N, C-alpha and C positions, 0 to 999 in steps of 0.2 A: 532878707526874704526873697528879693528878686533873683539873687544869685542862685538860691535853692531851686526856684521854679525853672530856671534855665539849665542848671547843672544836672538835675534829675533826668529830664528827657534826653539830654546829650549823652549821659552815661548809659541810659537804656538803649539808645541808638548804637553806640559803640559796642556794647555787649551783644546785641542782637546780630550785628554785622560780623562780629568775631565768631559767634557760634554758627552762623550760617556758612562760614568758610571751613568749618571743621568736619571732616569725614562725610560719609554718606553720598558723596558725589561720584560720578563716573569720570575717570581720567582718560584722555586720549594720548596715545604715544605715536609720534610721527615715525614712519618707516624710513630708515636711512639706507636700505639696500636698493640696488638698481635691478632692472630686469636682467641685465647680463649676469650680475652676481647670483641672482636667484636661479637662473638657468644653469650656471656653472656648478652651483651647489647641488642642484637636482641631478645633473649628469654624473657628478662625483658619487652621489648616493646610489645611482643605478649601476655604475661601474664597480662599486664595492659590494654589490649584491644586497644592499639594504632594502631596495624596493624592486618590484618586478617591472618588466617592460610595459605592462598594461598600466601600472601605477605611474610610471615615468611619463608615458604619453598623455595620460589624463592630467597630471600635474603640470606638464609643459603647456598644454592648451589653456589651463586655468591661468598660468602666469602670463601667457601671451594675451589672453582676453583682458586681464587686469590692466595692462599697459596700452591697450588699443583705444 
């Protein structure tokens, strides 16, 4: 009887912790790019005509602000 009174709460705890870890959460992903890489990618997009000069300048400022 004692085993049952300890085992039941322990099982409930394990089950609730297991369910709490399943889905529904927000995940964060670390950025592995550097400021230099972002600027080079941006410049490449501009040179290829993918973005306008105005878009290039705005995005460049955003990248620089992010790393200040």
